[in-house]
mmCIF file of the C-alpha atoms, coordinates in Angstrom:
data_MODEL
# 
_entry.id   MODEL 
# 
loop_
_atom_site.group_PDB 
_atom_site.id 
_atom_site.type_symbol 
_atom_site.label_atom_id 
_atom_site.label_alt_id 
_atom_site.label_comp_id 
_atom_site.label_asym_id 
_atom_site.label_entity_id 
_atom_site.label_seq_id 
_atom_site.pdbx_PDB_ins_code 
_atom_site.Cartn_x 
_atom_site.Cartn_y 
_atom_site.Cartn_z 
_atom_site.occupancy 
_atom_site.B_iso_or_equiv 
_atom_site.pdbx_formal_charge 
_atom_site.auth_seq_id 
_atom_site.auth_comp_id 
_atom_site.auth_asym_id 
_atom_site.auth_atom_id 
_atom_site.pdbx_PDB_model_num 
ATOM 1   C CA . MET A 1 1   ? 23.979  9.184   0.324   1.00 0.00 ? 1   MET A CA 1 
ATOM 2   C CA . ASN A 1 2   ? 23.526  5.824   3.013   1.00 0.00 ? 2   ASN A CA 1 
ATOM 3   C CA . LEU A 1 3   ? 24.648  3.666   0.885   1.00 0.00 ? 3   LEU A CA 1 
ATOM 4   C CA . ALA A 1 4   ? 22.931  1.214   2.849   1.00 0.00 ? 4   ALA A CA 1 
ATOM 5   C CA . ILE A 1 5   ? 20.186  2.609   3.295   1.00 0.00 ? 5   ILE A CA 1 
ATOM 6   C CA . ALA A 1 6   ? 19.509  3.128   -0.153  1.00 0.00 ? 6   ALA A CA 1 
ATOM 7   C CA . ALA A 1 7   ? 20.417  -1.250  -0.435  1.00 0.00 ? 7   ALA A CA 1 
ATOM 8   C CA . SER A 1 8   ? 17.808  -1.920  1.600   1.00 0.00 ? 8   SER A CA 1 
ATOM 9   C CA . ILE A 1 9   ? 14.915  0.067   -0.266  1.00 0.00 ? 9   ILE A CA 1 
ATOM 10  C CA . VAL A 1 10  ? 15.830  -1.584  -3.524  1.00 0.00 ? 10  VAL A CA 1 
ATOM 11  C CA . ALA A 1 11  ? 15.932  -5.077  -1.438  1.00 0.00 ? 11  ALA A CA 1 
ATOM 12  C CA . LEU A 1 12  ? 12.920  -4.448  -0.330  1.00 0.00 ? 12  LEU A CA 1 
ATOM 13  C CA . SER A 1 13  ? 11.263  -3.173  -3.762  1.00 0.00 ? 13  SER A CA 1 
ATOM 14  C CA . LEU A 1 14  ? 12.433  -6.758  -4.556  1.00 0.00 ? 14  LEU A CA 1 
ATOM 15  C CA . ILE A 1 15  ? 10.883  -8.825  -1.590  1.00 0.00 ? 15  ILE A CA 1 
ATOM 16  C CA . ALA A 1 16  ? 7.593   -7.214  -2.920  1.00 0.00 ? 16  ALA A CA 1 
ATOM 17  C CA . LEU A 1 17  ? 8.281   -7.208  -6.934  1.00 0.00 ? 17  LEU A CA 1 
ATOM 18  C CA . VAL A 1 18  ? 7.817   -11.260 -5.620  1.00 0.00 ? 18  VAL A CA 1 
ATOM 19  C CA . LEU A 1 19  ? 5.246   -10.867 -2.642  1.00 0.00 ? 19  LEU A CA 1 
ATOM 20  C CA . ALA A 1 20  ? 3.537   -9.075  -6.172  1.00 0.00 ? 20  ALA A CA 1 
ATOM 21  C CA . VAL A 1 21  ? 3.508   -11.744 -8.813  1.00 0.00 ? 21  VAL A CA 1 
ATOM 22  C CA . LEU A 1 22  ? 2.859   -15.088 -6.340  1.00 0.00 ? 22  LEU A CA 1 
ATOM 23  C CA . VAL A 1 23  ? -0.150  -12.928 -5.605  1.00 0.00 ? 23  VAL A CA 1 
ATOM 24  C CA . LEU A 1 24  ? -1.444  -12.689 -8.979  1.00 0.00 ? 24  LEU A CA 1 
ATOM 25  C CA . SER A 1 25  ? -0.117  -16.249 -9.905  1.00 0.00 ? 25  SER A CA 1 
ATOM 26  C CA . ARG A 1 26  ? -2.615  -17.018 -7.362  1.00 0.00 ? 26  ARG A CA 1 
ATOM 27  C CA . PHE A 1 27  ? -5.267  -14.924 -9.046  1.00 0.00 ? 27  PHE A CA 1 
ATOM 28  C CA . ARG A 1 28  ? -4.558  -16.713 -12.098 1.00 0.00 ? 28  ARG A CA 1 
ATOM 29  C CA . ARG A 1 29  ? -4.489  -19.891 -10.868 1.00 0.00 ? 29  ARG A CA 1 
ATOM 30  C CA . GLU A 1 30  ? -8.199  -19.604 -8.791  1.00 0.00 ? 30  GLU A CA 1 
ATOM 31  C CA . ARG A 1 31  ? -10.144 -16.468 -9.964  1.00 0.00 ? 31  ARG A CA 1 
ATOM 32  C CA . GLN A 1 32  ? -10.473 -14.990 -6.373  1.00 0.00 ? 32  GLN A CA 1 
ATOM 33  C CA . LEU A 1 33  ? -10.988 -10.776 -7.044  1.00 0.00 ? 33  LEU A CA 1 
ATOM 34  C CA . TRP A 1 34  ? -8.821  -10.468 -3.198  1.00 0.00 ? 34  TRP A CA 1 
ATOM 35  C CA . ASN A 1 35  ? -5.998  -11.482 -4.709  1.00 0.00 ? 35  ASN A CA 1 
ATOM 36  C CA . LEU A 1 36  ? -6.173  -9.669  -7.452  1.00 0.00 ? 36  LEU A CA 1 
ATOM 37  C CA . TYR A 1 37  ? -6.908  -5.659  -6.046  1.00 0.00 ? 37  TYR A CA 1 
ATOM 38  C CA . TRP A 1 38  ? -3.940  -7.238  -2.994  1.00 0.00 ? 38  TRP A CA 1 
ATOM 39  C CA . GLY A 1 39  ? -1.382  -8.266  -6.506  1.00 0.00 ? 39  GLY A CA 1 
ATOM 40  C CA . VAL A 1 40  ? -2.234  -4.950  -7.652  1.00 0.00 ? 40  VAL A CA 1 
ATOM 41  C CA . GLY A 1 41  ? -1.566  -2.805  -4.455  1.00 0.00 ? 41  GLY A CA 1 
ATOM 42  C CA . ILE A 1 42  ? 1.451   -4.775  -3.977  1.00 0.00 ? 42  ILE A CA 1 
ATOM 43  C CA . PHE A 1 43  ? 2.839   -3.866  -7.461  1.00 0.00 ? 43  PHE A CA 1 
ATOM 44  C CA . LEU A 1 44  ? 1.981   -0.223  -7.100  1.00 0.00 ? 44  LEU A CA 1 
ATOM 45  C CA . VAL A 1 45  ? 4.043   -0.715  -3.447  1.00 0.00 ? 45  VAL A CA 1 
ATOM 46  C CA . PHE A 1 46  ? 7.511   -1.939  -5.303  1.00 0.00 ? 46  PHE A CA 1 
ATOM 47  C CA . PHE A 1 47  ? 6.478   0.433   -8.145  1.00 0.00 ? 47  PHE A CA 1 
ATOM 48  C CA . THR A 1 48  ? 6.699   3.540   -4.745  1.00 0.00 ? 48  THR A CA 1 
ATOM 49  C CA . LEU A 1 49  ? 10.003  1.804   -3.383  1.00 0.00 ? 49  LEU A CA 1 
ATOM 50  C CA . ALA A 1 50  ? 11.443  1.980   -6.644  1.00 0.00 ? 50  ALA A CA 1 
ATOM 51  C CA . GLU A 1 51  ? 10.504  5.487   -6.957  1.00 0.00 ? 51  GLU A CA 1 
ATOM 52  C CA . GLU A 1 52  ? 11.979  6.010   -2.964  1.00 0.00 ? 52  GLU A CA 1 
ATOM 53  C CA . ALA A 1 53  ? 14.858  4.740   -4.559  1.00 0.00 ? 53  ALA A CA 1 
ATOM 54  C CA . SER A 1 54  ? 15.386  7.256   -7.532  1.00 0.00 ? 54  SER A CA 1 
ATOM 55  C CA . LEU A 1 55  ? 14.672  10.238  -5.175  1.00 0.00 ? 55  LEU A CA 1 
ATOM 56  C CA . TYR A 1 56  ? 17.111  8.880   -2.332  1.00 0.00 ? 56  TYR A CA 1 
ATOM 57  C CA . VAL A 1 57  ? 19.419  8.476   -4.960  1.00 0.00 ? 57  VAL A CA 1 
ATOM 58  C CA . GLY A 1 58  ? 19.624  12.019  -6.304  1.00 0.00 ? 58  GLY A CA 1 
ATOM 59  C CA . LEU A 1 59  ? 17.305  11.641  -10.109 1.00 0.00 ? 59  LEU A CA 1 
ATOM 60  C CA . TRP A 1 60  ? 14.673  14.004  -9.475  1.00 0.00 ? 60  TRP A CA 1 
ATOM 61  C CA . SER A 1 61  ? 11.534  15.486  -11.972 1.00 0.00 ? 61  SER A CA 1 
ATOM 62  C CA . GLN A 1 62  ? 8.232   16.774  -11.556 1.00 0.00 ? 62  GLN A CA 1 
ATOM 63  C CA . LEU A 1 63  ? 6.179   13.568  -12.687 1.00 0.00 ? 63  LEU A CA 1 
ATOM 64  C CA . LEU A 1 64  ? 8.473   11.228  -10.336 1.00 0.00 ? 64  LEU A CA 1 
ATOM 65  C CA . ILE A 1 65  ? 7.501   13.522  -7.305  1.00 0.00 ? 65  ILE A CA 1 
ATOM 66  C CA . ARG A 1 66  ? 3.980   14.077  -8.263  1.00 0.00 ? 66  ARG A CA 1 
ATOM 67  C CA . SER A 1 67  ? 3.762   10.086  -8.887  1.00 0.00 ? 67  SER A CA 1 
ATOM 68  C CA . TYR A 1 68  ? 4.879   9.038   -5.571  1.00 0.00 ? 68  TYR A CA 1 
ATOM 69  C CA . PHE A 1 69  ? 2.725   11.162  -3.686  1.00 0.00 ? 69  PHE A CA 1 
ATOM 70  C CA . VAL A 1 70  ? -0.448  9.850   -5.725  1.00 0.00 ? 70  VAL A CA 1 
ATOM 71  C CA . LEU A 1 71  ? 0.485   6.364   -6.080  1.00 0.00 ? 71  LEU A CA 1 
ATOM 72  C CA . VAL A 1 72  ? 1.607   6.151   -2.801  1.00 0.00 ? 72  VAL A CA 1 
ATOM 73  C CA . ALA A 1 73  ? -1.892  6.924   -1.620  1.00 0.00 ? 73  ALA A CA 1 
ATOM 74  C CA . LEU A 1 74  ? -3.325  4.419   -4.501  1.00 0.00 ? 74  LEU A CA 1 
ATOM 75  C CA . LEU A 1 75  ? -2.514  2.241   -3.624  1.00 0.00 ? 75  LEU A CA 1 
ATOM 76  C CA . VAL A 1 76  ? -3.098  2.070   -0.103  1.00 0.00 ? 76  VAL A CA 1 
ATOM 77  C CA . GLY A 1 77  ? -7.546  2.532   -1.629  1.00 0.00 ? 77  GLY A CA 1 
ATOM 78  C CA . VAL A 1 78  ? -6.499  -0.655  -3.630  1.00 0.00 ? 78  VAL A CA 1 
ATOM 79  C CA . LEU A 1 79  ? -5.224  -2.817  -0.645  1.00 0.00 ? 79  LEU A CA 1 
ATOM 80  C CA . SER A 1 80  ? -8.845  -2.051  1.102   1.00 0.00 ? 80  SER A CA 1 
ATOM 81  C CA . LEU A 1 81  ? -10.303 -2.937  -1.870  1.00 0.00 ? 81  LEU A CA 1 
ATOM 82  C CA . GLY A 1 82  ? -8.650  -6.614  -1.910  1.00 0.00 ? 82  GLY A CA 1 
ATOM 83  C CA . SER A 1 83  ? -10.321 -6.221  1.824   1.00 0.00 ? 83  SER A CA 1 
ATOM 84  C CA . ALA A 1 84  ? -13.325 -5.349  0.722   1.00 0.00 ? 84  ALA A CA 1 
ATOM 85  C CA . GLU A 1 85  ? -14.108 -7.911  -1.869  1.00 0.00 ? 85  GLU A CA 1 
ATOM 86  C CA . LEU A 1 86  ? -13.214 -10.525 1.170   1.00 0.00 ? 86  LEU A CA 1 
ATOM 87  C CA . ALA A 1 87  ? -15.031 -8.350  3.907   1.00 0.00 ? 87  ALA A CA 1 
ATOM 88  C CA . LEU A 1 88  ? -18.196 -6.893  2.677   1.00 0.00 ? 88  LEU A CA 1 
ATOM 89  C CA . LYS A 1 89  ? -21.059 -7.946  0.911   1.00 0.00 ? 89  LYS A CA 1 
ATOM 90  C CA . GLY A 1 90  ? -23.634 -6.857  -1.590  1.00 0.00 ? 90  GLY A CA 1 
ATOM 91  C CA . ARG A 1 91  ? -24.486 -2.754  -1.031  1.00 0.00 ? 91  ARG A CA 1 
ATOM 92  C CA . ARG A 1 92  ? -21.793 -2.086  1.786   1.00 0.00 ? 92  ARG A CA 1 
ATOM 93  C CA . LYS A 1 93  ? -19.010 -3.498  -1.102  1.00 0.00 ? 93  LYS A CA 1 
ATOM 94  C CA . TYR A 1 94  ? -20.141 -1.327  -4.400  1.00 0.00 ? 94  TYR A CA 1 
ATOM 95  C CA . LEU A 1 95  ? -20.750 1.576   -1.775  1.00 0.00 ? 95  LEU A CA 1 
ATOM 96  C CA . TRP A 1 96  ? -17.165 1.558   0.000   1.00 0.00 ? 96  TRP A CA 1 
ATOM 97  C CA . PHE A 1 97  ? -15.495 0.727   -4.291  1.00 0.00 ? 97  PHE A CA 1 
ATOM 98  C CA . GLY A 1 98  ? -17.482 3.844   -5.246  1.00 0.00 ? 98  GLY A CA 1 
ATOM 99  C CA . PHE A 1 99  ? -16.050 6.056   -2.595  1.00 0.00 ? 99  PHE A CA 1 
ATOM 100 C CA . VAL A 1 100 ? -12.277 4.289   -4.118  1.00 0.00 ? 100 VAL A CA 1 
ATOM 101 C CA . GLY A 1 101 ? -12.896 5.378   -7.400  1.00 0.00 ? 101 GLY A CA 1 
ATOM 102 C CA . VAL A 1 102 ? -13.939 8.576   -6.094  1.00 0.00 ? 102 VAL A CA 1 
ATOM 103 C CA . ALA A 1 103 ? -11.184 9.458   -3.682  1.00 0.00 ? 103 ALA A CA 1 
ATOM 104 C CA . SER A 1 104 ? -8.548  8.289   -6.123  1.00 0.00 ? 104 SER A CA 1 
ATOM 105 C CA . ALA A 1 105 ? -10.093 10.226  -9.094  1.00 0.00 ? 105 ALA A CA 1 
ATOM 106 C CA . ALA A 1 106 ? -9.692  13.483  -6.903  1.00 0.00 ? 106 ALA A CA 1 
ATOM 107 C CA . CYS A 1 107 ? -6.446  12.124  -5.677  1.00 0.00 ? 107 CYS A CA 1 
ATOM 108 C CA . VAL A 1 108 ? -5.111  11.964  -9.161  1.00 0.00 ? 108 VAL A CA 1 
ATOM 109 C CA . VAL A 1 109 ? -6.474  15.397  -10.962 1.00 0.00 ? 109 VAL A CA 1 
ATOM 110 C CA . LEU A 1 110 ? -5.338  17.474  -6.952  1.00 0.00 ? 110 LEU A CA 1 
ATOM 111 C CA . GLY A 1 111 ? -2.050  15.668  -7.658  1.00 0.00 ? 111 GLY A CA 1 
ATOM 112 C CA . ALA A 1 112 ? -1.504  16.417  -11.419 1.00 0.00 ? 112 ALA A CA 1 
ATOM 113 C CA . LEU A 1 113 ? -2.608  19.846  -10.604 1.00 0.00 ? 113 LEU A CA 1 
ATOM 114 C CA . THR A 1 114 ? -0.531  20.821  -7.925  1.00 0.00 ? 114 THR A CA 1 
ATOM 115 C CA . PRO A 1 115 ? 3.505   21.535  -8.712  1.00 0.00 ? 115 PRO A CA 1 
ATOM 116 C CA . VAL A 1 116 ? 6.141   19.970  -6.515  1.00 0.00 ? 116 VAL A CA 1 
ATOM 117 C CA . PRO A 1 117 ? 8.540   22.483  -5.086  1.00 0.00 ? 117 PRO A CA 1 
ATOM 118 C CA . SER A 1 118 ? 12.419  20.298  -5.198  1.00 0.00 ? 118 SER A CA 1 
ATOM 119 C CA . SER A 1 119 ? 13.189  22.581  -2.442  1.00 0.00 ? 119 SER A CA 1 
ATOM 120 C CA . ILE A 1 120 ? 11.305  19.519  -0.122  1.00 0.00 ? 120 ILE A CA 1 
ATOM 121 C CA . MET A 1 121 ? 13.878  17.281  -0.871  1.00 0.00 ? 121 MET A CA 1 
ATOM 122 C CA . PHE A 1 122 ? 17.134  17.125  1.123   1.00 0.00 ? 122 PHE A CA 1 
ATOM 123 C CA . GLY A 1 123 ? 19.210  13.929  0.971   1.00 0.00 ? 123 GLY A CA 1 
ATOM 124 C CA . GLY A 1 124 ? 16.606  12.493  -1.235  1.00 0.00 ? 124 GLY A CA 1 
ATOM 125 C CA . VAL A 1 125 ? 14.109  12.434  2.011   1.00 0.00 ? 125 VAL A CA 1 
ATOM 126 C CA . VAL A 1 126 ? 11.046  14.510  1.409   1.00 0.00 ? 126 VAL A CA 1 
ATOM 127 C CA . TRP A 1 127 ? 10.920  17.075  3.937   1.00 0.00 ? 127 TRP A CA 1 
ATOM 128 C CA . GLY A 1 128 ? 7.601   19.051  3.073   1.00 0.00 ? 128 GLY A CA 1 
ATOM 129 C CA . VAL A 1 129 ? 4.959   18.589  0.763   1.00 0.00 ? 129 VAL A CA 1 
ATOM 130 C CA . PRO A 1 130 ? 2.294   20.945  -0.202  1.00 0.00 ? 130 PRO A CA 1 
ATOM 131 C CA . SER A 1 131 ? -1.232  21.175  1.586   1.00 0.00 ? 131 SER A CA 1 
ATOM 132 C CA . MET A 1 132 ? -3.389  20.514  -1.680  1.00 0.00 ? 132 MET A CA 1 
ATOM 133 C CA . ASP A 1 133 ? -1.453  16.851  -2.165  1.00 0.00 ? 133 ASP A CA 1 
ATOM 134 C CA . LEU A 1 134 ? -1.428  16.211  1.873   1.00 0.00 ? 134 LEU A CA 1 
ATOM 135 C CA . VAL A 1 135 ? -5.689  16.314  1.535   1.00 0.00 ? 135 VAL A CA 1 
ATOM 136 C CA . ALA A 1 136 ? -6.009  14.379  -1.486  1.00 0.00 ? 136 ALA A CA 1 
ATOM 137 C CA . SER A 1 137 ? -3.534  12.511  -0.255  1.00 0.00 ? 137 SER A CA 1 
ATOM 138 C CA . SER A 1 138 ? -5.514  11.719  3.245   1.00 0.00 ? 138 SER A CA 1 
ATOM 139 C CA . LEU A 1 139 ? -8.927  10.978  1.084   1.00 0.00 ? 139 LEU A CA 1 
ATOM 140 C CA . VAL A 1 140 ? -7.366  7.741   0.405   1.00 0.00 ? 140 VAL A CA 1 
ATOM 141 C CA . THR A 1 141 ? -5.064  6.582   2.321   1.00 0.00 ? 141 THR A CA 1 
ATOM 142 C CA . ILE A 1 142 ? -7.338  7.560   6.186   1.00 0.00 ? 142 ILE A CA 1 
ATOM 143 C CA . PRO A 1 143 ? -10.588 5.663   5.054   1.00 0.00 ? 143 PRO A CA 1 
ATOM 144 C CA . SER A 1 144 ? -8.809  3.303   3.736   1.00 0.00 ? 144 SER A CA 1 
ATOM 145 C CA . SER A 1 145 ? -6.265  2.868   6.954   1.00 0.00 ? 145 SER A CA 1 
ATOM 146 C CA . LEU A 1 146 ? -9.593  2.591   8.784   1.00 0.00 ? 146 LEU A CA 1 
ATOM 147 C CA . LEU A 1 147 ? -11.496 -0.437  6.522   1.00 0.00 ? 147 LEU A CA 1 
ATOM 148 C CA . LEU A 1 148 ? -8.122  -2.271  6.303   1.00 0.00 ? 148 LEU A CA 1 
ATOM 149 C CA . ILE A 1 149 ? -7.764  -2.558  9.722   1.00 0.00 ? 149 ILE A CA 1 
ATOM 150 C CA . LEU A 1 150 ? -11.214 -3.153  10.677  1.00 0.00 ? 150 LEU A CA 1 
ATOM 151 C CA . THR A 1 151 ? -11.828 -6.139  8.366   1.00 0.00 ? 151 THR A CA 1 
ATOM 152 C CA . SER A 1 152 ? -8.299  -8.169  9.509   1.00 0.00 ? 152 SER A CA 1 
ATOM 153 C CA . LEU A 1 153 ? -9.605  -7.880  12.980  1.00 0.00 ? 153 LEU A CA 1 
ATOM 154 C CA . TYR A 1 154 ? -12.978 -8.919  12.256  1.00 0.00 ? 154 TYR A CA 1 
ATOM 155 C CA . GLY A 1 155 ? -11.638 -11.990 9.942   1.00 0.00 ? 155 GLY A CA 1 
ATOM 156 C CA . ALA A 1 156 ? -8.773  -13.313 12.585  1.00 0.00 ? 156 ALA A CA 1 
ATOM 157 C CA . ILE A 1 157 ? -11.411 -12.841 15.746  1.00 0.00 ? 157 ILE A CA 1 
ATOM 158 C CA . HIS A 1 158 ? -14.916 -14.236 13.631  1.00 0.00 ? 158 HIS A CA 1 
ATOM 159 C CA . GLN A 1 159 ? -13.965 -16.304 10.825  1.00 0.00 ? 159 GLN A CA 1 
ATOM 160 C CA . LYS A 1 160 ? -11.071 -17.311 12.379  1.00 0.00 ? 160 LYS A CA 1 
ATOM 161 C CA . ARG A 1 161 ? -8.469  -16.905 9.481   1.00 0.00 ? 161 ARG A CA 1 
ATOM 162 C CA . PRO A 1 162 ? -5.476  -15.686 11.691  1.00 0.00 ? 162 PRO A CA 1 
ATOM 163 C CA . ARG A 1 163 ? -3.455  -15.106 7.811   1.00 0.00 ? 163 ARG A CA 1 
ATOM 164 C CA . LEU A 1 164 ? -5.394  -12.280 6.745   1.00 0.00 ? 164 LEU A CA 1 
ATOM 165 C CA . LEU A 1 165 ? -4.612  -10.201 10.155  1.00 0.00 ? 165 LEU A CA 1 
ATOM 166 C CA . PHE A 1 166 ? -0.821  -10.641 9.071   1.00 0.00 ? 166 PHE A CA 1 
ATOM 167 C CA . ILE A 1 167 ? -2.033  -9.170  5.085   1.00 0.00 ? 167 ILE A CA 1 
ATOM 168 C CA . THR A 1 168 ? -4.275  -7.068  6.364   1.00 0.00 ? 168 THR A CA 1 
ATOM 169 C CA . LEU A 1 169 ? -1.692  -5.783  8.753   1.00 0.00 ? 169 LEU A CA 1 
ATOM 170 C CA . GLY A 1 170 ? 0.854   -5.624  6.495   1.00 0.00 ? 170 GLY A CA 1 
ATOM 171 C CA . ALA A 1 171 ? -1.348  -3.113  4.333   1.00 0.00 ? 171 ALA A CA 1 
ATOM 172 C CA . ALA A 1 172 ? -2.198  -0.647  6.694   1.00 0.00 ? 172 ALA A CA 1 
ATOM 173 C CA . VAL A 1 173 ? 1.853   -0.353  8.679   1.00 0.00 ? 173 VAL A CA 1 
ATOM 174 C CA . ILE A 1 174 ? 2.467   0.367   4.573   1.00 0.00 ? 174 ILE A CA 1 
ATOM 175 C CA . ALA A 1 175 ? -0.018  2.663   4.397   1.00 0.00 ? 175 ALA A CA 1 
ATOM 176 C CA . LEU A 1 176 ? 1.340   4.148   7.712   1.00 0.00 ? 176 LEU A CA 1 
ATOM 177 C CA . SER A 1 177 ? 4.658   4.733   6.726   1.00 0.00 ? 177 SER A CA 1 
ATOM 178 C CA . GLY A 1 178 ? 3.736   6.560   3.710   1.00 0.00 ? 178 GLY A CA 1 
ATOM 179 C CA . SER A 1 179 ? 1.525   8.565   5.506   1.00 0.00 ? 179 SER A CA 1 
ATOM 180 C CA . LEU A 1 180 ? 4.236   9.283   7.483   1.00 0.00 ? 180 LEU A CA 1 
ATOM 181 C CA . TYR A 1 181 ? 6.875   9.963   5.316   1.00 0.00 ? 181 TYR A CA 1 
ATOM 182 C CA . ILE A 1 182 ? 4.395   12.666  3.250   1.00 0.00 ? 182 ILE A CA 1 
ATOM 183 C CA . VAL A 1 183 ? 4.354   15.021  6.421   1.00 0.00 ? 183 VAL A CA 1 
ATOM 184 C CA . SER A 1 184 ? 7.708   14.963  7.423   1.00 0.00 ? 184 SER A CA 1 
ATOM 185 C CA . PHE A 1 185 ? 8.597   11.543  10.260  1.00 0.00 ? 185 PHE A CA 1 
ATOM 186 C CA . PRO A 1 186 ? 10.900  10.650  7.653   1.00 0.00 ? 186 PRO A CA 1 
ATOM 187 C CA . ALA A 1 187 ? 13.077  8.506   9.928   1.00 0.00 ? 187 ALA A CA 1 
ATOM 188 C CA . THR A 1 188 ? 9.977   5.881   10.186  1.00 0.00 ? 188 THR A CA 1 
ATOM 189 C CA . LEU A 1 189 ? 9.329   5.424   6.540   1.00 0.00 ? 189 LEU A CA 1 
ATOM 190 C CA . TYR A 1 190 ? 11.936  2.714   6.093   1.00 0.00 ? 190 TYR A CA 1 
ATOM 191 C CA . TYR A 1 191 ? 11.531  0.744   9.716   1.00 0.00 ? 191 TYR A CA 1 
ATOM 192 C CA . ALA A 1 192 ? 8.039   0.664   8.671   1.00 0.00 ? 192 ALA A CA 1 
ATOM 193 C CA . GLU A 1 193 ? 8.033   -0.206  5.388   1.00 0.00 ? 193 GLU A CA 1 
ATOM 194 C CA . PHE A 1 194 ? 9.913   -3.518  6.411   1.00 0.00 ? 194 PHE A CA 1 
ATOM 195 C CA . ILE A 1 195 ? 7.484   -4.685  8.560   1.00 0.00 ? 195 ILE A CA 1 
ATOM 196 C CA . GLY A 1 196 ? 4.779   -4.217  6.478   1.00 0.00 ? 196 GLY A CA 1 
ATOM 197 C CA . VAL A 1 197 ? 6.860   -5.996  3.992   1.00 0.00 ? 197 VAL A CA 1 
ATOM 198 C CA . VAL A 1 198 ? 7.616   -8.812  6.439   1.00 0.00 ? 198 VAL A CA 1 
ATOM 199 C CA . LEU A 1 199 ? 4.033   -8.715  7.401   1.00 0.00 ? 199 LEU A CA 1 
ATOM 200 C CA . LEU A 1 200 ? 2.597   -9.556  3.634   1.00 0.00 ? 200 LEU A CA 1 
ATOM 201 C CA . PHE A 1 201 ? 5.163   -12.166 3.793   1.00 0.00 ? 201 PHE A CA 1 
ATOM 202 C CA . PHE A 1 202 ? 4.288   -14.005 6.643   1.00 0.00 ? 202 PHE A CA 1 
ATOM 203 C CA . GLY A 1 203 ? 0.038   -13.627 5.447   1.00 0.00 ? 203 GLY A CA 1 
ATOM 204 C CA . PHE A 1 204 ? 1.074   -14.465 1.520   1.00 0.00 ? 204 PHE A CA 1 
ATOM 205 C CA . VAL A 1 205 ? 3.766   -17.283 1.724   1.00 0.00 ? 205 VAL A CA 1 
ATOM 206 C CA . ASN A 1 206 ? 3.207   -20.680 3.389   1.00 0.00 ? 206 ASN A CA 1 
ATOM 207 C CA . VAL A 1 207 ? 6.343   -20.793 5.275   1.00 0.00 ? 207 VAL A CA 1 
ATOM 208 C CA . GLY A 1 208 ? 7.871   -23.646 6.372   1.00 0.00 ? 208 GLY A CA 1 
ATOM 209 C CA . GLY A 1 209 ? 5.468   -25.569 3.745   1.00 0.00 ? 209 GLY A CA 1 
ATOM 210 C CA . ARG A 1 210 ? 2.413   -26.010 5.413   1.00 0.00 ? 210 ARG A CA 1 
ATOM 211 C CA . PRO A 1 211 ? -0.281  -24.756 3.243   1.00 0.00 ? 211 PRO A CA 1 
ATOM 212 C CA . GLY A 1 212 ? -2.563  -22.037 4.419   1.00 0.00 ? 212 GLY A CA 1 
ATOM 213 C CA . SER A 1 213 ? -5.327  -21.719 4.116   1.00 0.00 ? 213 SER A CA 1 
ATOM 214 C CA . HIS A 1 214 ? -7.266  -19.965 1.571   1.00 0.00 ? 214 HIS A CA 1 
ATOM 215 C CA . PRO A 1 215 ? -9.733  -16.976 2.906   1.00 0.00 ? 215 PRO A CA 1 
ATOM 216 C CA . SER A 1 216 ? -13.185 -17.056 1.932   1.00 0.00 ? 216 SER A CA 1 
ATOM 217 C CA . PRO A 1 217 ? -15.798 -13.961 1.053   1.00 0.00 ? 217 PRO A CA 1 
ATOM 218 C CA . ALA A 1 218 ? -17.737 -13.776 4.319   1.00 0.00 ? 218 ALA A CA 1 
ATOM 219 C CA . SER A 1 219 ? -20.920 -14.443 5.029   1.00 0.00 ? 219 SER A CA 1 
ATOM 220 C CA . THR A 1 220 ? -22.903 -11.374 6.464   1.00 0.00 ? 220 THR A CA 1 
# 
């Protein structure tokens, strides 16, 4: 076991937890729903990082590995709800929320019913995944990642909200890192998670004490 990697996972999880608390505190103050969805999504990032650390040090159970596969997908969907709340209006927003709800429910059911053999773990890293888990994860992660990227570009270019670009690109990088982990490209996982958490940090935290402009919903 590489202690440096284990320590980095723990450090990233703690940073994600701090960010989740900051964003949820902002929701409590301002009552903007996108902060609620982003805060919950980042908390799920913290939780999945904690599960990664547990798997890396050799802890194993069906509940742990199944919940990891499911939550890695669900957190992307939850993060996308924040972007949808901010960038979409009316019917488009409700359709997206409905899609994420149905796809997430399917992901949970398939993940709960699919046994995961311990042989997929080697050195604390997943080297393979049951096909049904891959299908279930893709139902949520691929469309949600696309929405995150598109809304970030829209917010940064058309609505002049560069901080939104940091937030949604950070979420998209974390989504990609989970996808690469699941399809057995584990070498990229820790680098991508680090980059994603740093992007989220710059999106949600006012660096240098500069006040950040609060995003407002799209007008169209």
